[in-house]
MIPA-965613 format. One record per residue (C-alpha): residue number from 0; residue in one letter; x, y, z. Coordinates in steps of 0.5 Angstrom, whole numbers. Example, Ala and Ser with C-alpha at 12.3 -4.5 7.8 and 13.67 -1.06 7.14 Angstrom:
BEGIN
PT     i   aa      c1      c2      c3
PT     0    a      25      -9      16
PT     1    s      27      -2      14
This chain:
BEGIN
PT     i   aa      c1      c2      c3
PT     0    m      61     113      79
PT     1    d      62     106      79
PT     2    i      57     101      76
PT     3    a      56      95      80
PT     4    p      58      88      77
PT     5    t      52      84      75
PT     6    p      51      79      81
PT     7    k      53      71      78
PT     8    n      46      69      80
PT     9    s      43      74      76
PT    10    r      47      72      70
PT    11    h      45      65      71
PT    12    g      38      67      72
PT    13    l      38      71      65
PT    14    f      42      65      62
PT    15    k      36      60      64
PT    16    a      31      65      62
PT    17    c      34      66      55
PT    18    a      35      58      55
PT    19    a      27      57      57
PT    20    v      25      62      52
PT    21    a      29      59      46
PT    22    c      26      52      48
PT    23    l      19      54      48
PT    24    l      20      57      41
PT    25    f      24      51      38
PT    26    t      18      47      41
PT    27    l      12      51      38
PT    28    l      15      52      31
PT    29    g      16      44      31
PT    30    l      10      42      33
PT    31    s       6      47      28
PT    32    r      10      44      23
PT    33    i       8      36      24
PT    34    s       4      33      19
PT    35    f       3      25      18
PT    36    d       5      21      12
PT    37    v       0      16      10
PT    38    d       4      12       5
PT    39    i       5       6       8
PT    40    l      11       4       2
PT    41    k      15      10       5
PT    42    m      17       5      11
PT    43    l      20       0       6
PT    44    p      26       0       2
PT    45    q      26       5      -3
PT    46    d      31       1      -8
PT    47    l      27      -5      -9
PT    48    p      23      -5     -15
PT    49    q      17      -8     -12
PT    50    v      17      -2      -7
PT    51    r      18       3     -13
PT    52    g      13       0     -18
PT    53    l       8       0     -13
PT    54    g      10       7     -10
PT    55    l       9      10     -17
PT    56    f       2       7     -18
PT    57    l      -1       9     -12
PT    58    k       2      16     -12
PT    59    n       0      17     -19
PT    60    f      -6      14     -20
PT    61    s     -10      15     -14
PT    62    q     -13      22     -14
PT    63    s     -13      26      -8
PT    64    d     -19      30      -8
PT    65    q     -24      24     -11
PT    66    l     -28      20      -6
PT    67    i     -31      13      -8
PT    68    l     -38      12      -5
PT    69    t     -41       6      -6
PT    70    v     -48       4      -5
PT    71    e     -51      -3      -4
PT    72    a     -58      -5      -3
PT    73    d     -62     -11      -3
PT    74    t     -65     -10     -10
PT    75    p     -63      -6     -17
PT    76    e     -69      -1     -16
PT    77    e     -67       1      -9
PT    78    s     -60       1     -11
PT    79    d     -61       6     -17
PT    80    r     -66      10     -12
PT    81    i     -61      11      -7
PT    82    t     -56      13     -11
PT    83    d     -60      18     -15
PT    84    a     -62      21      -9
PT    85    i     -55      22      -6
PT    86    t     -53      24     -12
PT    87    h     -58      30     -12
PT    88    r     -57      31      -5
PT    89    l     -49      32      -6
PT    90    q     -50      36     -12
PT    91    e     -54      41      -8
PT    92    h     -48      43      -4
PT    93    p     -43      46      -8
PT    94    d     -39      47      -1
PT    95    l     -39      40      -1
PT    96    t     -37      37      -8
PT    97    r     -35      40     -14
PT    98    l     -37      34     -18
PT    99    v     -41      28     -17
PT   100    v     -41      22     -22
PT   101    s     -45      17     -22
PT   102    k     -46      14     -29
PT   103    s     -41      13     -35
PT   104    p     -39      20     -38
PT   105    w     -41      17     -45
PT   106    e     -48      17     -43
PT   107    s     -49      24     -40
PT   108    s     -44      27     -46
PT   109    p     -44      22     -52
PT   110    g     -41      28     -56
PT   111    d     -35      27     -53
PT   112    l     -34      20     -56
PT   113    g     -33      24     -63
PT   114    e     -26      27     -60
PT   115    l     -24      20     -57
PT   116    a     -25      16     -64
PT   117    a     -22      22     -68
PT   118    y     -16      21     -63
PT   119    l     -15      13     -63
PT   120    s     -16      13     -70
PT   121    l     -10      19     -71
PT   122    n      -6      15     -66
PT   123    s      -6       8     -70
PT   124    s       0       6     -74
PT   125    q       1       9     -81
PT   126    e      -1       2     -84
PT   127    t      -7       2     -81
PT   128    f      -9      10     -82
PT   129    a      -7       9     -89
PT   130    a     -12       3     -90
PT   131    l     -17       7     -87
PT   132    n     -15      13     -92
PT   133    e     -16       8     -98
PT   134    r     -23       5     -95
PT   135    l     -25      13     -95
PT   136    a     -22      14    -102
PT   137    p     -28      16    -107
PT   138    a     -27      10    -111
PT   139    q     -28       5    -105
PT   140    r     -33       9    -101
PT   141    a     -39       5    -104
PT   142    k     -36      -2    -103
PT   143    t     -34       0     -96
PT   144    l     -41       2     -94
PT   145    a     -44      -4     -98
PT   146    d     -39      -9     -93
PT   147    t     -42      -5     -87
PT   148    l     -49      -6     -89
PT   149    e     -48     -14     -91
PT   150    r     -45     -15     -84
PT   151    i     -51     -11     -81
PT   152    g     -55     -16     -84
PT   153    d     -51     -22     -83
PT   154    s     -50     -21     -76
PT   155    i     -54     -24     -70
PT   156    s     -50     -19     -65
PT   157    p     -55     -13     -63
PT   158    q     -48     -10     -60
PT   159    e     -45     -11     -67
PT   160    v     -51      -8     -71
PT   161    t     -51      -2     -66
PT   162    l     -44      -1     -67
PT   163    a     -43      -1     -74
PT   164    s     -49       3     -75
PT   165    y     -46       9     -71
PT   166    d     -39       8     -75
PT   167    p     -41       5     -82
PT   168    f     -34       7     -85
PT   169    g     -30       3     -79
PT   170    i     -26       9     -77
PT   171    v     -25       7     -70
PT   172    p     -25      -1     -70
PT   173    s     -21      -1     -64
PT   174    l     -25       3     -60
PT   175    l     -31      -1     -62
PT   176    e     -28      -8     -60
PT   177    s     -26      -5     -53
PT   178    g     -33      -4     -51
PT   179    l     -33       3     -49
PT   180    l     -40       4     -54
PT   181    s     -43      -2     -51
PT   182    r     -48      -2     -45
PT   183    s     -44      -8     -41
PT   184    k     -48     -10     -35
PT   185    t     -42     -10     -31
PT   186    s     -38      -3     -31
PT   187    e     -34       1     -26
PT   188    f     -41       4     -24
PT   189    s     -45      -2     -23
PT   190    s     -45      -9     -21
PT   191    a     -47     -14     -26
PT   192    d     -54     -15     -22
PT   193    g     -55      -8     -21
PT   194    t     -55      -8     -13
PT   195    f     -48      -5     -12
PT   196    r     -47       2     -15
PT   197    v     -41       7     -15
PT   198    l     -41      15     -14
PT   199    y     -35      19     -15
PT   200    v     -35      25     -11
PT   201    y     -30      31     -12
PT   202    a     -28      36      -6
PT   203    p     -30      43      -8
PT   204    q     -22      45      -7
PT   205    p     -16      41      -6
PT   206    l     -15      38       1
PT   207    k      -9      41       4
PT   208    n      -7      36       9
PT   209    y     -10      30      13
PT   210    k     -14      35      18
PT   211    a     -18      38      12
PT   212    a     -19      31       9
PT   213    i     -22      28      16
PT   214    a     -27      34      16
PT   215    w     -29      33       9
PT   216    i     -30      26      10
PT   217    a     -34      27      16
PT   218    a     -39      33      12
PT   219    i     -40      28       7
PT   220    k     -42      22      12
PT   221    r     -47      27      15
PT   222    a     -50      29       9
PT   223    v     -52      22       7
PT   224    q     -53      20      14
PT   225    e     -61      18      13
PT   226    w     -59      13       8
PT   227    r     -53      10      12
PT   228    i     -58       8      17
PT   229    l     -63       5      13
PT   230    p     -64      -3      14
PT   231    g     -61      -7       8
PT   232    v     -57      -1       6
PT   233    t     -50      -1       6
PT   234    l     -46       5       4
PT   235    g     -38       5       3
PT   236    f     -33      10       3
PT   237    t     -26       9       0
PT   238    g     -21      13      -4
PT   239    e     -15      17      -3
PT   240    p     -18      22       2
PT   241    s     -22      16       6
PT   242    f     -15      13       7
PT   243    v     -12      19       9
PT   244    a     -17      21      14
PT   245    d     -17      14      17
PT   246    i     -10      13      17
PT   247    s      -8      20      20
PT   248    g     -14      20      25
PT   249    a     -12      13      27
PT   250    m      -4      15      28
PT   251    e      -6      22      32
PT   252    w     -10      18      36
PT   253    d      -5      12      37
PT   254    m       0      18      39
PT   255    s      -4      21      44
PT   256    s      -7      15      47
PT   257    s      -1      11      48
PT   258    s       3      17      51
PT   259    f      -3      18      56
PT   260    v      -4      11      58
PT   261    t       4      11      59
PT   262    l       4      17      63
PT   263    v      -2      14      68
PT   264    l       2       7      68
PT   265    i       8      11      70
PT   266    a       5      15      76
PT   267    l       1       9      79
PT   268    v       8       5      79
PT   269    f      11      11      82
PT   270    l       6      12      87
PT   271    a       6       4      89
PT   272    c      13       4      90
PT   273    y      15      11      93
PT   274    r       8      14      96
PT   275    r      10      21      94
PT   276    a       6      25      90
PT   277    t      10      32      89
PT   278    p      17      28      86
PT   279    l      12      25      81
PT   280    l       9      31      79
PT   281    g      16      34      77
PT   282    l      18      27      74
PT   283    q      11      28      69
PT   284    l      13      35      68
PT   285    m      20      33      66
PT   286    l      17      27      61
PT   287    a      12      32      58
PT   288    l      18      37      57
PT   289    i      22      31      54
PT   290    f      16      29      49
PT   291    a      15      36      47
PT   292    l      22      38      45
PT   293    t      23      31      41
PT   294    l      17      32      37
PT   295    g      19      40      36
PT   296    a      25      37      33
PT   297    a      21      32      29
PT   298    g      17      38      26
PT   299    l      23      42      24
PT   300    f      28      36      22
PT   301    l      23      31      19
PT   302    k      18      33      13
PT   303    q      13      28      16
PT   304    l      12      23      21
PT   305    t      10      16      18
PT   306    v       6      11      22
PT   307    i      12       8      25
PT   308    g      15      14      27
PT   309    v       8      16      31
PT   310    g      10      10      36
PT   311    c      16      14      39
PT   312    a      11      17      43
PT   313    a      10      12      48
PT   314    i      17       9      47
PT   315    l      20      15      49
PT   316    i      16      16      55
PT   317    g      18       9      57
PT   318    l      25      10      56
PT   319    s      26      17      59
PT   320    v      23      16      65
PT   321    d      28      10      67
PT   322    y      33      16      68
PT   323    g      29      20      73
PT   324    y      28      13      77
PT   325    f      35      12      78
PT   326    i      36      20      80
PT   327    f      31      20      85
PT   328    q      33      13      88
PT   329    r      40      16      89
PT   330    s      37      22      91
PT   331    l      34      19      97
PT   332    q      40      17     100
PT   333    h      44      23      98
PT   334    t      47      28     103
PT   335    g      51      32      98
PT   336    t      50      38      93
PT   337    v      47      37      86
PT   338    a      53      37      83
PT   339    q      55      31      87
PT   340    l      49      27      85
PT   341    r      50      29      78
PT   342    a      57      26      78
PT   343    q      54      19      82
PT   344    c      49      18      77
PT   345    w      53      20      71
PT   346    q      56      14      69
PT   347    y      50      10      70
PT   348    i      46      14      66
PT   349    a      51      16      60
PT   350    w      53       8      59
PT   351    t      45       6      59
PT   352    a      43      12      55
PT   353    g      49      11      50
PT   354    t      47       4      49
PT   355    t      40       5      48
PT   356    a      41      11      43
PT   357    a      46       7      39
PT   358    a      41       2      38
PT   359    f      36       7      36
PT   360    f      41      10      31
PT   361    s      43       4      28
PT   362    l      36       3      25
PT   363    n      39       8      20
PT   364    l      43       3      17
PT   365    s      37       0      15
PT   366    s      34       1       8
PT   367    l      27       1      12
PT   368    p      25       9      12
PT   369    g      20       8      17
PT   370    l      25       4      22
PT   371    s      30      10      21
PT   372    q      25      15      23
PT   373    l      23      11      29
PT   374    g      31      11      31
PT   375    n      32      18      30
PT   376    l      26      20      34
PT   377    v      27      16      40
PT   378    g      35      16      39
PT   379    f      35      24      40
PT   380    g      29      23      45
PT   381    v      33      19      49
PT   382    v      39      24      49
PT   383    i      34      29      50
PT   384    g      31      25      56
PT   385    a      38      24      59
PT   386    t      40      31      59
PT   387    v      34      34      62
PT   388    m      33      29      67
PT   389    q      41      31      69
PT   390    l      40      38      69
PT   391    l      33      39      71
PT   392    f      30      33      75
PT   393    a      36      32      79
PT   394    p      36      39      83
PT   395    l      28      38      84
PT   396    a      29      31      87
PT   397    l      35      33      91
PT   398    a      30      39      94
PT   399    y      25      35      95
PT   400    r      29      30      99
PT   401    r      32      36     103
PT   402    k      25      39     105
PT   403    a      21      32     106
PT   404    a      21      28     112
PT   405    p      26      22     112
PT   406    p      24      17     107
PT   407    k      21      10     110
PT   408    a      21       4     105
PT   409    s      15       2     102
PT   410    n      12      -5     103
PT   411    i      14      -6      95
PT   412    e      21      -3      97
PT   413    r      22      -8     103
PT   414    l      20     -14      99
PT   415    l      24     -13      93
PT   416    c      30     -12      97
PT   417    s      29     -18     101
PT   418    p      34     -24     101
PT   419    r      27     -28     100
PT   420    f      25     -25      94
PT   421    a      32     -26      91
PT   422    k      32     -33      92
PT   423    a      24     -34      90
PT   424    g      26     -30      84
PT   425    f      32     -34      82
PT   426    t      28     -41      83
PT   427    l      22     -38      78
PT   428    t      26     -35      73
PT   429    l      30     -41      72
PT   430    t      24     -45      72
PT   431    l      21     -41      67
PT   432    t      28     -40      63
PT   433    l      28     -48      62
PT   434    f      21     -49      60
PT   435    l      22     -44      55
PT   436    l      28     -47      52
PT   437    g      25     -54      52
PT   438    v      19     -50      48
PT   439    l      24     -48      43
PT   440    c      27     -54      42
PT   441    l      21     -58      41
PT   442    q      17     -52      37
PT   443    g      23     -49      34
PT   444    f      24     -41      32
PT   445    p      18     -37      30
PT   446    r      16     -38      22
PT   447    m      17     -32      18
PT   448    e      11     -28      15
PT   449    f      12     -22      11
PT   450    s       5     -21       9
PT   451    p       3     -14       7
PT   452    g      -3     -14      12
PT   453    y       2     -12      17
PT   454    l       3      -5      13
PT   455    r      -5      -4      14
PT   456    p      -9      -1      19
PT   457    r     -13      -7      23
PT   458    h     -19      -3      23
PT   459    s     -21       2      17
PT   460    d     -27       4      13
PT   461    a     -23       6       7
PT   462    y     -20      -1       7
PT   463    t     -27      -5       8
PT   464    g     -30      -1       2
PT   465    l     -24      -2      -3
PT   466    e     -25     -10      -1
PT   467    r     -32      -9      -2
PT   468    l     -31      -5      -9
PT   469    s     -26     -10     -11
PT   470    s     -30     -16     -10
PT   471    k     -37     -13     -13
PT   472    l     -34     -10     -19
PT   473    m     -27     -14     -21
PT   474    d     -23     -20     -18
PT   475    t     -17     -17     -16
PT   476    g     -14     -23     -12
PT   477    d      -9     -25     -18
PT   478    l      -8     -18     -21
PT   479    l      -2     -15     -22
PT   480    h       0      -8     -24
PT   481    l       4      -6     -30
PT   482    v       7       1     -29
PT   483    v      12       4     -35
PT   484    e      15      11     -33
PT   485    g      19      15     -38
PT   486    s      21      23     -39
PT   487    s      17      24     -45
PT   488    e      11      21     -49
PT   489    a      15      18     -54
PT   490    e      20      14     -49
PT   491    v      14      11     -45
PT   492    w      10       9     -52
PT   493    e      17       6     -54
PT   494    r      17       2     -47
PT   495    l      10       0     -48
PT   496    q      11      -3     -54
PT   497    k      17      -7     -51
PT   498    a      12      -9     -45
PT   499    n       7     -11     -50
PT   500    q      11     -15     -54
PT   501    f      14     -18     -48
PT   502    l       7     -20     -45
PT   503    s       5     -23     -51
PT   504    e      11     -28     -51
PT   505    e       9     -30     -44
PT   506    k       2     -31     -46
PT   507    a       5     -36     -51
PT   508    k       9     -39     -46
PT   509    g       3     -40     -41
PT   510    n       5     -35     -36
PT   511    v       0     -30     -37
PT   512    a      -8     -31     -38
PT   513    s      -9     -24     -40
PT   514    f      -7     -17     -40
PT   515    l      -9     -10     -42
PT   516    t      -4      -5     -43
PT   517    p      -5       3     -45
PT   518    l      -2       2     -52
PT   519    l      -8       4     -55
PT   520    f      -9      10     -52
PT   521    w      -2      13     -51
PT   522    p       0      18     -56
PT   523    n       5      16     -61
PT   524    p       8      22     -64
PT   525    a      11      19     -70
PT   526    a       5      16     -72
PT   527    q       1      22     -71
PT   528    q       5      27     -75
PT   529    a       5      22     -81
PT   530    n      -3      21     -80
PT   531    l      -4      28     -79
PT   532    a      -3      30     -86
PT   533    l      -8      25     -89
PT   534    a     -13      26     -83
PT   535    g     -13      34     -86
PT   536    n     -15      32     -93
PT   537    l     -20      27     -91
PT   538    a     -23      32     -86
PT   539    r     -24      37     -93
PT   540    e     -28      31     -96
PT   541    g     -34      31     -91
PT   542    d     -39      33     -96
PT   543    g     -37      27    -101
PT   544    l     -37      22     -95
PT   545    r     -44      24     -93
PT   546    e     -47      24    -100
PT   547    a     -44      17    -101
PT   548    l     -47      15     -94
PT   549    l     -54      17     -96
PT   550    e     -54      14    -103
PT   551    a     -52       7     -99
PT   552    g     -59       8     -95
PT   553    f     -56      10     -89
PT   554    t     -59      16     -85
PT   555    d     -56      23     -83
PT   556    q     -56      20     -76
PT   557    a     -51      15     -78
PT   558    f     -46      20     -80
PT   559    a     -46      24     -73
PT   560    l     -40      20     -71
PT   561    t     -36      21     -77
PT   562    e     -38      28     -77
PT   563    q     -35      29     -70
PT   564    v     -29      26     -72
PT   565    l     -28      30     -79
PT   566    a     -28      36     -75
PT   567    h     -23      34     -70
PT   568    w     -18      32     -75
PT   569    q     -19      39     -78
PT   570    k     -18      42     -72
PT   571    w     -12      38     -70
PT   572    a      -9      39     -78
PT   573    d      -9      47     -77
PT   574    r      -5      46     -71
PT   575    p       3      48     -71
PT   576    p       8      42     -71
PT   577    q      10      43     -64
PT   578    a       3      41     -62
PT   579    i       5      34     -63
PT   580    p       4      30     -59
PT   581    l      -4      31     -58
PT   582    w      -8      29     -52
PT   583    p     -16      29     -52
PT   584    e     -19      34     -48
PT   585    s     -26      32     -47
PT   586    p     -28      31     -40
PT   587    s     -30      24     -42
PT   588    s     -23      22     -45
PT   589    q     -20      25     -39
PT   590    w     -24      20     -35
PT   591    i     -21      14     -38
PT   592    l     -14      17     -39
PT   593    d     -14      19     -31
PT   594    k     -14      12     -30
PT   595    i      -8      10     -35
PT   596    s      -4      16     -35
PT   597    s       0      21     -31
PT   598    r       3      27     -33
PT   599    s       8      32     -30
PT   600    p      13      36     -33
PT   601    g      19      31     -35
PT   602    r      15      25     -32
PT   603    f      10      21     -36
PT   604    l       7      14     -33
PT   605    a       2       9     -36
PT   606    a      -1       4     -32
PT   607    g      -4      -3     -35
PT   608    a      -7     -10     -32
PT   609    i      -4     -17     -32
PT   610    t      -8     -23     -30
PT   611    p      -2     -29     -29
PT   612    n      -4     -36     -29
PT   613    p      -4     -39     -22
PT   614    g       3     -40     -20
PT   615    k       7     -36     -25
PT   616    e       7     -29     -22
PT   617    d      14     -30     -19
PT   618    m      17     -33     -26
PT   619    l      14     -27     -30
PT   620    i      17     -22     -25
PT   621    e      24     -25     -26
PT   622    a      23     -25     -33
PT   623    l      22     -18     -34
PT   624    d      28     -14     -36
PT   625    l      26      -8     -39
PT   626    p      28      -1     -37
PT   627    g      23       4     -33
PT   628    t      18      -2     -33
PT   629    f      15      -5     -27
PT   630    i      10     -11     -26
PT   631    v       8     -11     -18
PT   632    g       3     -13     -14
PT   633    w       2     -14      -6
PT   634    p       3     -21      -5
PT   635    q      10     -20      -9
PT   636    l      12     -14      -5
PT   637    g      12     -19       1
PT   638    k      16     -24      -2
PT   639    a      21     -19      -4
PT   640    l      21     -16       3
PT   641    q      23     -23       6
PT   642    k      29     -24       1
PT   643    v      32     -17       4
PT   644    v      30     -16      11
PT   645    p      32     -22      15
PT   646    r      39     -21      12
PT   647    e      39     -14      13
PT   648    i      37     -14      20
PT   649    v      42     -20      22
PT   650    a      47     -15      19
PT   651    i      45      -9      23
PT   652    i      45     -14      29
PT   653    c      52     -16      28
PT   654    t      54      -9      27
PT   655    l      50      -6      33
PT   656    g      52     -12      38
PT   657    a      60     -11      36
PT   658    l      59      -3      38
PT   659    v      55      -5      45
PT   660    l      61     -10      46
PT   661    l      66      -5      45
PT   662    l      63       0      49
PT   663    l      62      -5      55
PT   664    a      69      -7      54
PT   665    f      71       0      55
PT   666    a      67       1      61
PT   667    l      67      -5      65
PT   668    r      74      -7      63
PT   669    s      73     -14      65
PT   670    v      72     -21      61
PT   671    r      68     -24      66
PT   672    a      63     -18      65
PT   673    l      63     -18      58
PT   674    l      62     -26      58
PT   675    c      56     -25      63
PT   676    f      53     -20      58
PT   677    v      53     -24      52
PT   678    l      50     -30      56
PT   679    t      45     -26      59
PT   680    t      43     -23      52
PT   681    t      43     -29      48
PT   682    l      39     -33      53
PT   683    v      34     -27      53
PT   684    f      33     -27      45
PT   685    a      32     -35      46
PT   686    c      27     -34      51
PT   687    l      23     -29      47
PT   688    a      23     -34      41
PT   689    a      21     -39      45
PT   690    l      15     -35      48
PT   691    m      13     -32      41
PT   692    s      13     -40      38
PT   693    l       8     -41      44
PT   694    m       4     -36      43
PT   695    g       3     -37      36
PT   696    m       7     -30      34
PT   697    t      11     -30      27
PT   698    w      17     -26      25
PT   699    n      15     -20      20
PT   700    i      18     -14      18
PT   701    f      17     -10      24
PT   702    n      18     -14      30
PT   703    l      25     -17      27
PT   704    a      27      -9      29
PT   705    a      25     -11      36
PT   706    l      31     -15      37
PT   707    l      35      -9      35
PT   708    l      31      -5      40
PT   709    l      32     -10      45
PT   710    l      39     -10      44
PT   711    g      40      -3      46
PT   712    t      34      -2      51
PT   713    g      33      -9      55
PT   714    t      41      -9      56
PT   715    d      41      -3      60
PT   716    y      39      -8      66
PT   717    s      44     -12      65
PT   718    i      49      -6      64
PT   719    l      47      -3      71
PT   720    i      47     -10      75
PT   721    l      54     -11      72
PT   722    l      57      -4      74
PT   723    s      54      -4      81
PT   724    l      57     -11      82
PT   725    r      63      -9      80
PT   726    r      63      -2      84
PT   727    n      60      -6      90
PT   728    g      66     -12      90
PT   729    g      61     -17      88
PT   730    d      56     -16      94
PT   731    l      50     -19      91
PT   732    a      46     -16      97
PT   733    a      48      -9      96
PT   734    t      47      -9      89
PT   735    q      40     -12      90
PT   736    k      39      -6      95
PT   737    e      41      -1      90
PT   738    l      38      -3      84
PT   739    f      32      -8      84
PT   740    l      27      -3      85
PT   741    v      30       2      80
PT   742    i      30      -4      75
PT   743    c      23      -6      77
PT   744    l      21       1      76
PT   745    c      25       2      69
PT   746    a      22      -5      66
PT   747    s      15      -4      68
PT   748    s      15       3      65
PT   749    a      19       1      59
PT   750    a      14      -5      58
PT   751    a       8       0      59
PT   752    g      11       5      53
PT   753    f      12      -1      48
PT   754    g       6      -5      51
PT   755    t       1       1      50
PT   756    i       3       1      42
PT   757    g       1      -6      42
PT   758    w      -6      -4      41
PT   759    a      -5       1      36
PT   760    n      -9       1      30
PT   761    h      -3       0      25
PT   762    l      -2      -8      26
PT   763    g       6      -8      24
PT   764    l       7      -2      30
PT   765    a       2      -6      35
PT   766    v       6     -13      33
PT   767    l      13      -9      34
PT   768    g      10      -6      41
PT   769    q       8     -13      43
PT   770    t      15     -16      42
PT   771    c      19     -11      45
PT   772    a      14     -11      51
PT   773    l      15     -19      52
PT   774    g      23     -18      51
PT   775    l      24     -13      56
PT   776    g      20     -17      61
PT   777    l      24     -23      60
PT   778    d      31     -18      60
PT   779    a      29     -15      67
PT   780    l      27     -22      70
PT   781    i      34     -25      67
PT   782    s      38     -19      69
PT   783    l      35     -19      76
PT   784    f      35     -26      78
PT   785    l      40     -30      74
PT   786    l      46     -25      72
PT   787    p      48     -24      79
PT   788    p      49     -31      81
PT   789    a      52     -32      74
PT   790    w      57     -27      76
PT   791    k      58     -30      83
PT   792    a      60     -37      80
PT   793    l      64     -34      74
PT   794    q      68     -30      80
PT   795    r      69     -37      84
PT   796    l      72     -40      78
PT   797    s      76     -35      76
PT   798    a      79     -34      83
PT   799    p      86     -36      85
PT   800    p      85     -43      90
PT   801    r      89     -39      96
PT   802    a      84     -42     101
PT   803    l      86     -49      98
PT   804    a      94     -47      98
PT   805    q      93     -45     105
PT   806    q      89     -51     108
PT   807    p      95     -56     109
PT   808    a     100     -51     112
PT   809    a      95     -50     117
PT   810    n      95     -57     119
């Protein structure tokens, strides 16, 4: 028995079903892998020393599970009471916190000082430790203690007396001089007046992602809610988890809200122009599918979305709908098949999508990873959008056209296609253009501003808390960070020595007011190895040292610190040589080391602080020429970007401009058309610069990229007009009827896409959206009302004077 062949329609149906399932799986897998990267430096050129140095500092010296909670009250007593109450409340909930630290670890664990003192003395230079060994020799002990008693008797400083009493043998003078044993009024836990207190709250387990950080911060805030609402009391929340929660939450909201608002605006515009709900539903479904497919690709092929990548949502929807508008408008007058409709739309969509995708993909030429990510996302999205609209929306639009009653033009459509509208639009656009060019001549181009403020959110509790913390506990306005990296402890120690020498020389020159390097705390393997033998010998003489101390008139309490130091020396002396270099292990020591060091296999980092003299920051950074050593600060980052980014953007604009002209030369094959395109684009950029100057806007690292986006997206309107003029033989009325409604729809949708991110929480992304929305509006006006007359004028100029030649013959 013969088996009947599978019908062609069945095979097509099976293929479509498999394709739909594959797309669904692709999208779901990608969406499940999406995460946000809140590191703002990931959006900047990674080869800049300022970016790399700040990145090392922020990544390695901020703890991902440490929340900094600040308490500010009217009086010191009230601040202490609330701090103690919050500490007690959080300690009662091990499900919320692993550890709460509200005072110096030295106060709660004074015994830990012995380990740190032993470490610092063992880590000192061989000469310094040899001098200590000589002071503790049997013949010199009495004199050493007598000198200490004399210093105690002559000193008028209570702090010096207390410190000498704790360490009568002077084992760790560097530690004492650093003030770690003193009771300073200002510390990392309290302001000088005592009204501002700080708690360090640790999560009970590592925070896996931004959603876990958001949930944990919210739980902490609920736990301390009763103190947050007290009059005169202010609680602040900052630290790495707070930044993650604030920025990631804002990014998620920006993505969802901007895309939703864009869809609503598109629906309103479509209904106002076409008054048809059924095709609008199909169009919205196509946009949702395009958005989902693009995000699915992002989740699969990108590790994390940066804040700039988040802006792709509204932009992508605003651009992809252009192809849907064009297809639907063509379908209203089309009477043939779906294949014929696709063929009619192909040339327009291919060239506009091609130039738009080329513009966004050109962002990969930038050294700014954030812009590269935005370019890839929207570039792929535009290609996906054009494909989906051609394959899926074209059949839907044509099916609706065949079922629906013959279309009647709406009032808006009749207005846009009327000669009076074209004439009025020409007059108004020409007037606006001349006015803006006048503004540009008088006020000049917008100034450049590369402030780091464009890298941060407009509203963030974490930033507010950090600024308050800095103003209360330290003046960081002119503070620079020193970051030293190396592959081993020994390499970092050698580089720290050179950095210390460099800063000492710069201080002598008057470029540095003060500096603090972690050289004292960083392990010196060579010194530890040499000093350990002497330290072991001294540890075995503990009884003799105690007897000498008691004979000199000191009490047993004065020997407590020395006894702890000797015990640690003995323990370390018994370790094998491969244990070198040694690091202190007590919680109190780790508290200090976590702030100045970062250790991982094969990578070690040390951090310090520098206070330059006013106006000497740039000179100091330029003078630094040490491998693996960075001097960084946020203002200096802005200056470094200002030197690199404008030059890079200009180079990319030239490259993209040449690519677009090459594509158009192949598509239009007309010098007149290319000249019109160049004049239109130049006029748009000039008017945009004038409008920005008039509004007080400035160029920055983000909206400079708007020029690239406008070169690829806004130029679509002039390309459509030029293609239509060529196709219609220069008939302006036919071009107006064919494209004015479509371009108005496209421009309003694209402007909505960019405009909705103008209210994004991230300031740089918002400025990018605002600049692109203004540029698209100008591009649409100039393309619609000034480009066709310019084409006609150039056509008359280039036409042969046949009429003039024929006139005498007629006579």
